[in-house]
C-alpha positions in Angstrom: 3.9 14.4 22.2 3.2 16.3 19.0 6.7 15.3 17.7 5.8 11.6 18.1 2.7 11.9 15.9 4.8 13.6 13.2 7.3 10.8 13.3 4.6 8.2 13.2 2.8 9.8 10.2 6.1 10.2 8.4 6.9 6.6 8.8 3.4 5.6 7.7 3.9 7.6 4.5 7.3 6.2 3.8 6.5 2.6 4.4 3.1 3.0 2.6 5.0 4.1 -0.5 7.4 1.2 -0.2 4.7 -1.4 0.2 2.7 0.2 -2.6 5.6 0.1 -5.0 6.6 -3.4 -4.0 3.0 -4.7 -4.5 2.8 -3.1 -7.9 6.1 -4.5 -9.1 5.2 -8.0 -7.9 1.8 -7.7 -9.6 3.4 -6.6 -12.8 5.9 -9.5 -12.7 3.1 -12.0 -12.0 0.5 -10.6 -14.4 0.8 -13.2 -17.2 0.5 -16.2 -14.9 -2.6 -18.3 -15.1 -4.6 -20.6 -12.8 -6.9 -20.0 -9.9 -4.2 -19.8 -7.3 -2.3 -17.2 -9.2 -5.5 -15.2 -9.8 -6.1 -15.1 -6.1 -2.5 -14.0 -5.5 -2.9 -11.2 -8.0 -6.1 -10.1 -6.3 -4.4 -10.1 -2.9 -1.5 -8.0 -4.4 -4.0 -5.5 -5.8 -5.8 -5.2 -2.5 -2.4 -4.8 -0.7 -1.5 -2.0 -3.1 -4.9 -0.3 -2.6 -4.5 -0.6 1.2 -1.0 0.9 1.1 -2.2 3.7 -1.1 -5.1 4.5 1.3 -2.7 4.3 4.3 -0.3 6.7 2.6 -3.1 9.1 1.8 -4.3 9.0 5.4 -0.8 9.6 6.6 -0.5 12.6 4.4 -3.8 13.9 5.7 -5.8 13.6 2.5 -8.1 11.0 3.9 -9.6 10.8 7.4 -10.3 14.5 8.0 -13.8 15.3 9.0 
């Protein structure tokens, strides 16, 4: 059972890094766009990157330890 948790945490870290990098690249490419809809999209991408970073840190064990 311990092996399963190691696999799950490893996958969470790997996919968290992938999602974080993808969100940052998309945010960089969309940075100069204007308009309300694009501003909301940029905010959503920033929140996605933040969530992926927090998920990665939790998978590593930096966050969530009491």
